[in-house]
N, C-alpha and C positions, 0 to 999 in steps of 0.2 A: 716339058716346062719345069722349072725349078720350084718344088713345093716342099723341099726339106727345110729343116731348121738350121742346118749348118751353113756357114758362110760360103759364098761362091769362090772357088779357087781361081788363082790368077791365070791358070791355063784354060779355064773355061771361056767359051765364046758365046755370048748371048746377044740376041737381037733386042731391038727397042721394045717389042711386044713382050719378050721374056723378062726384061727388066721391070716393065710395068706390072706384069704378073707376079714377079717376086716381091714388088713393093706392096701390091695388094694383099698377098699372103702374110707378109710380115705385119701389115696394119691390122689384118684380121686377128692375128695372134695377139698383138698388143691390146686390142679391144676386148678379146676374150679374157685375157688375164686381168684386165681392169674390171670387167663385169664380175668375174669370180671374186676378186679382192673386195669389190664394193658389196657383194652379197655376204661375204664373211664379216665385213666391218658393220653392215647394217644389222646382221644377226647379233653381233656383240655391241650394239650401240649404247647400251646402258653402261657397260664398262668403259667404253671410249669417252662418253660424256663425263663419267666420274673422274677419269684421268685428266681431261682437259679442264674440268671445273676445280680440281684440287688446289691450285694456286690461289684462285679467288676465294674458295671456301675457307682455306687456312688463314688468309689475311683478314677477311671480314669476321671470322670467329673471334679474333682479338677485339674488334670493335664491339661485338655483342657482349663479350665478357665485361667491357667497360661501361655497358648500359647505353651505348650510342645508337641512335636510330630506333625505329619501331621494334625491331627484333630485340634490340638491347633492353628496351623498356619492358617487353614481354618476358624476357629472360629474368630480369630483376623481379618481376611480379611472380614468376614461377618459384624463385628462390624464397620470396616472402611467404608464398603459400606453403611450400614444403616445411619451412621453419615453424609456421603456425600449426600445421598438422602434427609435426613431431612434438611440439609443446602440448598439444591437445592429447596426443597419445600418452604422454607421461602423466598428465592429469587424470586421465581415465584409468590408467593402471593403478595410480595411487587410490582412487575411489573404489576400484575393484579389489583392493587388498583386504584381507580379513579384519585388520584393525582399523578400517576407515570409518566405522560407525554406521555403515549402511546395512540394511537387512540383507540376508542371503539372496532373497529374490531380486533385489535391486542390483546387487553385484553380479548376478547371473545375466541380467539384461544388458549390462555394460560390456561383457566379454565379446559378443558378436559386433558391437560397435567398434571395439578396438581392432578386431580382425578386418572389418570392412574398410576402416580408415587406413590401416597398414597397407591393404591391397591398393587403395587409391593413390596413396603416396608413392608406392613403388612404380606406378605408371608414369609419374611426372618426370620428364627428362632432367637429368643432373648436369649434362654437359651443354655448353653454349653451342647453339646451331650456327653454321656458317651460312652466308647468303649465296644463293644459286642464281644464275641469270634468269631474268624475267622475260616472259613473252607477253605480247599485247594484241595478238591477233589469234583467231580461232585455228588458223592453219600454220602459225609460225613455228609451233613446236615440231610439227611434222617436217616442214621444209628445212628447218635448222638441223634437225637430226640427219636428213639426207645430205646436207652440206658437210657435216662433220664426217660422216661415213665416206663421202667422196674424197675428202682431204686425206684420210688415212689410207684409203684404197690406192690413191696415187702414190703414196710413200711406199706401200708394199709392192706395187707393180713396177716401180721405177727400175730396179735391176734388170727385169725382163725387157722393158722398153728400151733401155740403153744397150742391151745386148743386141736386140733386133736392129737398132740404128747402126751399131758397129758392124754387124754382119752385112748390112746393105751397102755401107760405105767402103768397107775394107777392100773389095776388088779393085777400086779405083786408085788405091795407094800402091806405092812401090814397096818392094819387100822391106827395105830399111825403114820406110815410113810406117809400114804396117807393124813392124817390131817395136817401134818407138811409141805408136799410138795405143797399142793394146794395154800396157800397164796403166797408162793415164786413164783410159776409159773404164778400166776395171776399178780404179780407185775412186771414181766419181760417186757411185752409190754409197761406198763406205764413208767417204768424207761428208756426203750429204746427211747420212744418218747421224754421224758424230756431231755435225753442226745443229741438227734438229734437237738432239739430246742436250747439247750445251745450252741451246735457247730455252729448252723446257725447264731444266734444273737451275739455271743461273739467270738468264735474261728475263724470262716471262715472270718469275716471282718477284724480281726487282722492279719490273715495270708495274705490276699490279700493286705492289706495296707503295710505290710512289704515287700513283694516281688515286688509290683508295684513301691514303692518308692525307692527301692534299686538301686542306681546309675541311676535314671530315666533320669537325664540330659545327660548321656552318651550314652543311647540306645534309639532306637525307637521301643518300645515293640509292637509286634503283637502277641496276645495271641491265641493259637490254641484251638478250641472248645473242641476236644476230651481229650486233656491234662488237661484243666481247669476243666471239669466236672469229670474226674477221680480223680483229686486232691480234689475237693469239696466233692465227694462221699466218698473218703478215710477219710477225716476229720469228716464228719457227722457220718459215720458208726463207726469210732474209738471212738467218744464221746458216742455214743449209747452203745458200749461195755463197756467202762469205767464206765458208770453209773450202771453197773450191780454188782458193788462191794458189795452193801448190800446183794444181793442174794447169791453171792459166799461165803461171810463171814458167813451168817446165815446158809447156807447149810453145810459148814464146821463145824460150832458149833453143828448143830443137829447131825452130824455124829461123833461128839466127836474127830474130828481131832485137833481142837484148843479149848481153853477155854476163857471165857471173861477176866480172869486174864491175860492170855498170850496176848490177844489183847490190854489190857491196858498198859502192859509193852512194847509193840511194837509201842507205839505212835510216838516215835522219828524216828523210821524206816518208819513209815507210812508217816510222814511229808516229809522225804527225797524222798520216792517213789512218792508221789504226785507232789513234786517239779520237780522230774526228768521227770515224764510224761509230765508236763506243759512245761518244757524246751525243750522237744523233739518236741512239737508243735511249729510252727513259731509264732513269735510275739515279742513285746517289753517287758520292765520290768513291765509296768502296766498290760499288758495282762497276763504275767506270774503269777502275784498275783491273778488276776481275775479267772484264770484257777485253781490255786492251792487250793484256799479257798473252792470252792464247792466240789472238790474231797476229801479234808480232812474232810469236814463236813459229807459227805457220810460215811466215816470211823467211825466217832463218832456216827452217828446214828446207824450204824451197831452194835457198842459196846452196845449201849443202848438197842436195840431190842434183842441182844443176852442175855444180863443180864435178861431182862424181861421174855424171853422164858425159860431160864434156871430155874429161880425162879418158873415159872408156872409148869415146868415139875417136879421139886422137890416136890412141893406141891401135885401134882397129885400122885406121887409115894408114898408119906407119907399117903395120903388119901386112896390109894389102899391097903397099908399095914395094915392100921387101920381097914378097912372094912374086910379084910381077917381074922383078929384076932377076929372079932365080937365085937369090942369095938368101941365106938363113937370116931370120929376123933376130936381132940382138938388141935387147933393150938398152938404151944409153945408160951410162953410169950416172947415178944421182950426183948433183953438185956436192962439193965438199961441205958447204955450209948448211946442208939440209940433211936430216936423217932419212934413212931408207924407208922407215914406216912412220909417216907423219901422223900427228894427232888430228882429231876432228877440227879443233880450233885452228891448227896450222893449215888444214885443207881450205877452211873458210877464208882465212885472212891472207893466205899465200898469194902473191901477185905473180901470175904466170903470163908471160907475153903471148903464149899460144892460146890463152883463153880470152884474149881481148877481141 
């Protein structure tokens, strides 16, 4: 029975029971990797919570510095206390000076008060604290921590899960289909991680800034932990899925559902689609541009890769036909109005009847 981690070769012949046994083995491997990843993430849950809370903490810190909300009022009170304590220290130092007119015994009693006051002032925070998500139930902190650890564990285990899926499906593919599917599946986790990083550094801070600043002077916002983490996870997972556009387009091209020429003609619709996706995500006008440009660049990269793969496939087919006829394969002479080494822009914009 197949219990190895390698994909089953096309020459192997397996029964239905063997296939089910292979599926069970690979599911066990995926589950084990997910459990180990979850254990590591739960072990480092404090660091993970700090990372996911950073956009919210940074934005609410600005509100606290302006004195907004209960934390802002407390921060202003702290600043007033620190200023009063510093003024009191200066007054006590003046009284403890030799020329203050007090007796030496009185000046000696003031010195410990100055030291104690200095120590108390040093303990008062100088920096405005940011707001952390709030919990309202006795067990919500625990369940929310489990949820965050599971989210990160899935991201860590995704490459192994995708490999096991590919290894199980690859025996059913033809050699040329297997050769075409391998790079696409390998690129999926890298594009997913890139999309998650883009969502964390660009989209999530913009979304938090938009919602936290909306009518902030009229409300005293208390952000619930479960809602905030679900909101953040939705944005990050959505950006990870959106960044799979090249894989989807290349897969459709390899299946001959669309052609590079059709993709070039659909550029205007692609711009509208990318802008619509960016508008669906919360943010301001600047964030809308920052979100639209990368999504459209992914579309252009997909066109370029589709053209290159299509040209490679055409050359391989012509080479195979030439070998079948027993004659050497000679590349046709390039047209006179085209250079031998086209640029990237020429590859994208060139209209080739063979690619239609």
